[in-house]
C-alpha positions as CSV (number, residue, x, y, z in Angstrom):
1,X,-8.1,-75.3,-137.0
2,X,-7.1,-76.3,-133.4
3,X,-7.9,-79.6,-134.0
4,X,-5.4,-79.6,-136.7
5,X,-2.8,-77.9,-134.4
6,X,-3.3,-80.8,-132.0
7,X,-2.9,-83.7,-134.7
8,X,-0.1,-86.3,-134.3
9,X,0.6,-86.1,-137.9
10,X,3.5,-83.9,-138.3
11,X,2.7,-82.7,-141.7
12,X,-1.0,-81.9,-140.7
13,X,0.2,-80.3,-137.5
14,X,2.4,-77.6,-139.4
15,X,0.1,-76.9,-142.3
16,X,-2.5,-76.2,-139.8
17,X,-0.1,-73.6,-137.7
18,X,0.7,-72.0,-141.0
19,X,-2.8,-71.3,-142.0
20,X,-3.7,-70.5,-138.2
21,X,-0.6,-67.9,-138.5
22,X,-2.1,-66.0,-141.2
23,X,-5.7,-65.9,-139.9
24,X,-6.8,-62.1,-139.2
25,X,-8.7,-63.6,-136.2
26,X,-8.1,-62.0,-132.9
27,X,-9.6,-65.2,-131.3
28,X,-6.5,-67.0,-131.9
29,X,-3.8,-64.9,-130.7
30,X,-3.8,-66.8,-127.5
31,X,-3.0,-70.0,-129.8
32,X,-0.7,-68.0,-131.7
33,X,1.4,-66.9,-128.6
34,X,1.5,-70.5,-127.1
35,X,2.8,-71.9,-130.7
36,X,5.3,-69.0,-130.9
37,X,6.8,-69.4,-127.5
38,X,6.6,-73.6,-127.2
39,X,6.4,-75.1,-130.6
40,X,10.1,-77.0,-130.7
41,X,10.3,-75.9,-134.4
42,X,12.3,-72.9,-134.9
43,X,10.4,-71.8,-138.2
44,X,7.1,-72.7,-136.7
45,X,7.6,-70.5,-133.7
46,X,8.9,-67.8,-136.1
47,X,6.1,-67.8,-138.0
48,X,3.6,-67.6,-134.9
49,X,5.6,-64.3,-133.7
50,X,5.1,-62.6,-136.6
51,X,1.5,-63.5,-136.4
52,X,1.5,-62.1,-132.8
53,X,3.0,-59.2,-133.9
54,X,0.6,-58.6,-136.8
55,X,-2.3,-59.6,-134.7
56,X,-1.5,-57.4,-131.8
57,X,-0.2,-54.2,-134.1
58,X,-0.5,-54.5,-137.7
59,X,-4.2,-55.5,-138.5
60,X,-6.3,-52.6,-139.4
61,X,-9.8,-53.9,-138.4
62,X,-8.3,-55.2,-134.8
63,X,-7.9,-52.3,-132.2
64,X,-7.0,-53.8,-129.3
65,X,-6.1,-51.7,-126.0
66,X,-2.2,-51.3,-125.4
67,X,-2.3,-53.5,-122.0
68,X,-3.4,-56.3,-124.9
69,X,-1.1,-55.2,-127.5
70,X,1.8,-54.9,-125.5
71,X,1.2,-58.3,-123.5
72,X,2.0,-60.8,-126.1
73,X,4.9,-59.0,-126.9
74,X,6.4,-58.6,-123.7
75,X,6.1,-62.6,-123.6
76,X,7.6,-63.4,-126.2
77,X,10.3,-61.2,-125.3
78,X,11.1,-63.2,-122.0
79,X,11.7,-66.5,-123.9
80,X,15.1,-67.1,-125.8
81,X,15.0,-65.0,-129.6
82,X,16.6,-65.8,-132.7
83,X,17.7,-62.1,-134.0
84,X,15.2,-62.4,-136.8
85,X,12.8,-63.2,-134.4
86,X,13.8,-60.4,-132.2
87,X,13.6,-58.2,-135.1
88,X,10.2,-58.9,-135.7
89,X,9.3,-58.0,-132.2
90,X,10.7,-54.7,-132.5
91,X,8.7,-54.1,-135.9
92,X,5.7,-54.4,-133.7
93,X,7.0,-52.5,-130.7
94,X,8.0,-49.3,-132.6
95,X,4.2,-48.9,-133.5
96,X,3.0,-48.6,-129.8
97,X,3.7,-45.6,-128.5
98,X,4.3,-46.5,-124.6
99,X,6.8,-46.0,-122.0
100,X,7.0,-49.8,-121.7
101,X,7.6,-50.5,-125.1
102,X,10.2,-48.1,-124.9
103,X,11.8,-49.9,-122.1
104,X,11.2,-53.3,-123.6
105,X,12.8,-52.0,-127.0
106,X,16.1,-51.1,-124.7
107,X,18.3,-54.1,-124.2
108,X,18.2,-55.0,-127.8
109,X,20.2,-51.5,-128.5
110,X,23.1,-53.7,-126.7
111,X,23.1,-56.6,-129.2
112,X,24.8,-56.2,-132.5
113,X,22.4,-58.5,-134.6
114,X,19.4,-56.2,-133.5
115,X,20.9,-52.6,-132.8
116,X,20.0,-51.1,-135.8
117,X,16.3,-52.2,-135.8
118,X,16.3,-51.1,-131.8
119,X,17.3,-48.1,-132.6
120,X,14.4,-47.9,-135.2
121,X,12.0,-48.5,-133.0
122,X,12.8,-46.6,-130.1
123,X,13.0,-43.7,-132.2
124,X,9.3,-44.1,-133.6
125,X,8.3,-44.4,-130.2
126,X,9.8,-41.5,-128.2
127,X,8.5,-39.4,-131.2
128,X,5.0,-40.7,-130.4
129,X,5.0,-40.3,-126.6
130,X,2.9,-38.1,-125.1
131,X,4.2,-34.6,-123.8
132,X,4.2,-35.8,-120.8
133,X,6.0,-38.7,-121.0
134,X,8.8,-38.0,-124.1
135,X,11.1,-36.0,-121.3
136,X,11.5,-39.9,-120.0
137,X,12.4,-41.3,-123.3
138,X,15.7,-38.9,-123.3
139,X,18.1,-41.1,-121.9
140,X,17.3,-44.1,-124.1
141,X,17.7,-41.8,-126.6
142,X,21.3,-40.4,-125.5
143,X,22.3,-43.7,-125.4
144,X,20.7,-44.9,-129.1
145,X,23.1,-41.4,-130.3
146,X,26.0,-43.2,-128.3
147,X,25.9,-46.5,-129.9
148,X,24.8,-46.2,-133.4
149,X,27.6,-46.1,-135.9
150,X,25.4,-45.3,-139.0
151,X,25.3,-41.2,-139.6
152,X,22.1,-40.9,-140.4
153,X,20.2,-42.7,-137.6
154,X,22.7,-40.9,-135.0
155,X,21.7,-37.5,-136.7
156,X,17.6,-38.9,-136.3
157,X,18.4,-39.4,-132.9
158,X,20.2,-36.5,-132.1
159,X,17.6,-34.1,-133.8
160,X,14.4,-35.7,-131.9
161,X,16.3,-35.9,-128.4
162,X,17.1,-31.9,-128.8
163,X,13.2,-31.2,-129.7
164,X,12.0,-33.3,-126.7
165,X,14.3,-31.3,-124.0
166,X,13.0,-28.4,-125.7
167,X,9.5,-29.3,-125.7
168,X,9.8,-30.4,-122.2
169,X,10.4,-26.5,-121.3
170,X,6.7,-25.8,-121.9
171,X,4.1,-26.0,-119.3
172,X,1.6,-28.6,-120.2
173,X,-0.2,-29.3,-116.4
174,X,-3.3,-26.6,-116.5
175,X,-6.8,-26.0,-115.9
176,X,-9.6,-24.1,-117.8
177,X,-12.0,-22.1,-116.9
178,X,-15.1,-20.5,-119.3
179,X,-15.7,-19.5,-121.9
180,X,-17.1,-16.0,-120.6
181,X,-18.3,-13.8,-122.9
182,X,-21.2,-10.9,-122.7
183,X,-23.8,-9.9,-125.4
184,X,-22.4,-6.7,-127.0
185,X,-19.1,-7.3,-125.9
186,X,-16.2,-8.3,-128.1
187,X,-13.2,-10.2,-127.6
188,X,-11.1,-6.6,-126.8
189,X,-13.5,-5.4,-124.6
190,X,-13.6,-8.9,-122.9
191,X,-10.1,-8.1,-122.2
192,X,-10.7,-5.2,-119.7
193,X,-13.7,-6.7,-117.7
194,X,-12.6,-8.3,-115.0
195,X,-14.6,-11.8,-114.6
196,X,-14.3,-14.2,-111.5
197,X,-11.3,-16.2,-112.3
198,X,-9.2,-12.8,-112.0
199,X,-10.3,-12.8,-108.1
200,X,-8.7,-14.8,-105.9
201,X,-11.0,-15.3,-103.7
202,X,-13.8,-16.4,-106.1
203,X,-15.7,-19.8,-105.4
204,X,-18.0,-20.6,-107.8
205,X,-15.5,-21.1,-110.5
206,X,-15.6,-24.7,-112.9
207,X,-12.2,-25.7,-113.3
208,X,-11.0,-28.3,-115.3
209,X,-8.6,-30.4,-116.9
210,X,-7.0,-29.1,-120.1
211,X,-5.1,-31.3,-122.0
212,X,-2.3,-30.2,-124.5
213,X,-2.8,-30.3,-128.2
214,X,-2.7,-34.3,-129.8
215,X,-0.2,-32.9,-132.7
216,X,2.9,-34.6,-131.8
217,X,4.9,-31.8,-133.8
218,X,3.3,-29.1,-131.9
219,X,2.8,-30.9,-128.4
220,X,3.3,-27.7,-126.4
221,X,0.0,-26.2,-127.9
222,X,-2.9,-25.9,-125.0
223,X,-5.9,-25.5,-127.4
224,X,-8.6,-23.8,-126.7
225,X,-10.8,-24.0,-129.5
226,X,-10.7,-27.9,-129.3
227,X,-11.7,-27.4,-125.4
228,X,-14.5,-24.8,-125.5
229,X,-14.8,-23.5,-129.2
230,X,-16.8,-20.6,-130.2
231,X,-15.8,-16.8,-131.0
232,X,-16.2,-13.2,-129.2
233,X,-15.2,-14.6,-126.0
234,X,-12.2,-15.5,-123.2
235,X,-11.2,-18.3,-121.4
236,X,-8.9,-18.4,-118.1
237,X,-6.0,-21.2,-117.7
238,X,-3.9,-21.4,-114.4
239,X,-1.2,-23.6,-113.1
240,X,1.2,-23.3,-109.9
241,X,4.9,-23.3,-110.0
242,X,7.1,-24.7,-107.6
243,X,10.6,-23.3,-107.3
244,X,12.9,-23.9,-104.5
245,X,14.5,-20.9,-103.9
246,X,13.6,-17.6,-104.7
247,X,14.9,-16.6,-108.5
248,X,14.5,-14.1,-111.7
249,X,12.9,-15.9,-114.6
250,X,11.9,-15.2,-118.2
251,X,8.2,-16.3,-118.6
252,X,7.8,-17.1,-122.7
253,X,4.6,-16.9,-124.0
254,X,2.5,-17.1,-127.3
255,X,-1.1,-16.7,-127.5
256,X,-4.1,-16.7,-130.5
257,X,-5.4,-14.1,-129.8
258,X,-4.7,-11.6,-126.4
259,X,-3.1,-12.2,-123.6
260,X,-3.6,-10.9,-119.8
261,X,-0.8,-12.9,-117.1
262,X,-1.2,-12.7,-113.3
263,X,1.8,-14.2,-111.7
264,X,1.2,-14.5,-107.4
265,X,-2.0,-12.4,-108.2
266,X,0.1,-9.7,-109.6
267,X,-0.5,-8.8,-113.5
268,X,3.1,-9.4,-115.0
269,X,1.6,-8.9,-118.7
270,X,-0.7,-7.8,-120.9
271,X,-1.3,-7.6,-124.7
272,X,-5.1,-6.7,-126.2
273,X,-4.5,-8.1,-129.6
274,X,-5.5,-10.1,-132.4
275,X,-3.2,-12.4,-133.6
276,X,-1.9,-16.4,-134.6
277,X,-0.4,-18.3,-132.0
278,X,3.5,-18.1,-132.5
279,X,5.7,-19.6,-129.6
280,X,7.8,-17.4,-127.3
281,X,5.9,-14.1,-129.0
282,X,6.3,-12.4,-125.7
283,X,9.4,-13.0,-123.2
284,X,8.1,-11.3,-119.5
285,X,10.6,-10.7,-116.8
286,X,9.4,-12.2,-113.6
287,X,10.1,-13.0,-110.4
288,X,9.7,-16.5,-108.6
289,X,9.1,-17.0,-105.3
290,X,10.6,-19.6,-102.8
291,X,7.7,-22.5,-102.6
292,X,4.5,-22.8,-104.9
293,X,3.4,-19.7,-107.2
294,X,0.6,-19.3,-108.8
295,X,0.2,-18.4,-112.6
296,X,-3.1,-17.2,-114.4
297,X,-3.6,-16.7,-118.1
298,X,-6.4,-14.8,-119.8
299,X,-6.9,-15.2,-123.3
300,X,-9.1,-13.7,-125.7
301,X,-10.9,-15.2,-128.8
302,X,-12.0,-13.3,-132.0
303,X,-12.2,-16.1,-134.3
304,X,-10.7,-19.1,-135.8
305,X,-7.8,-20.7,-133.7
306,X,-7.6,-20.3,-129.6
307,X,-4.8,-21.2,-128.0
308,X,-1.4,-20.5,-125.8
309,X,1.8,-21.7,-125.1
310,X,3.5,-20.9,-121.9
311,X,7.4,-21.9,-120.9
312,X,9.7,-20.8,-118.0
313,X,13.6,-20.3,-118.6
314,X,16.4,-18.6,-116.8
315,X,16.8,-14.3,-117.7
316,X,19.2,-15.3,-120.3
317,X,17.0,-17.5,-122.1
318,X,19.0,-20.7,-121.0
319,X,17.0,-23.8,-119.2
320,X,15.7,-23.6,-116.1
321,X,15.7,-26.6,-114.3
322,X,14.6,-27.9,-111.0
323,X,10.3,-26.3,-111.5
324,X,7.7,-28.3,-110.7
325,X,3.9,-27.6,-112.1
326,X,0.6,-28.7,-110.9
327,X,-2.3,-27.9,-112.4
328,X,-4.6,-28.0,-109.3
329,X,-3.8,-26.1,-105.9
330,X,-1.3,-27.6,-104.0
331,X,-2.6,-28.9,-100.5
332,X,-1.6,-26.5,-97.6
333,X,1.1,-29.6,-96.6
334,X,2.3,-30.2,-99.9
335,X,2.7,-26.5,-100.6
336,X,4.4,-26.1,-97.2
337,X,6.8,-29.2,-98.2
338,X,7.3,-28.0,-101.2
339,X,5.5,-32.0,-102.9
């Protein structure tokens, strides 16, 4: 096939390129990319570009690492393209939820011929970004909202923008320790039992990163059942909150099941209960110190679901800006400098 693509006979070469562009073989991706960038015939370049999009994002049997998905599309976009070729690439970018694909799609918002497709791609990418990255999409979503004339698409961008801004308040930088359980002690008894993480000076505790829920509809949930599993036990989660100045705040919490909370080593909330996770079920008035504030949660588990969510707001419930979070203990120098 490669020999036929290089044939001097134009009909043979064109037929070979068409066959190559229909291939499901990822080994021919580089060949399709070269044709998409260098072929003198516009129609053959378009076919090759579509082949690159299909091989990188649409063939179910092909699972390329994300950098290998993005690189060919980025190379194509560096060349002068016709609108239909740009739209083909946008269809591929939309399937790759990544900061880089968001940045690659944004310039095509400024072109009338590709504006709608660029907006659709941006909305799809932003909606599927990991929680920690979604806030980075707010500026480009605001741009989508500003430039689009289609009311439905603008509404979709506006809804997603509001969702991302609301989700951004939740704390997703956590470490977890546990599970802790004892023979003959149920979750309610364990709630009042002082276990090692409750001692600030304890040294033999194994803390590890706790990732947020992979469900994009609730990226703010910290899923302890998935991380630890089991019944009739407790786990501890910790983070550090940096505030530029001393200020009052409101800590909004949801938990499955019970929850006890220490802020700056002082108990600020305790609820020994059995319940499902409801965001912001508990609203606790707290005071943040200037600098780093350690936050520790104890979450009990009866059975089935097990997790929590937490965010800090102004005392009146409005957004509290300017906070920073660290899942691991800030180094002494960083703590002093607020880094």
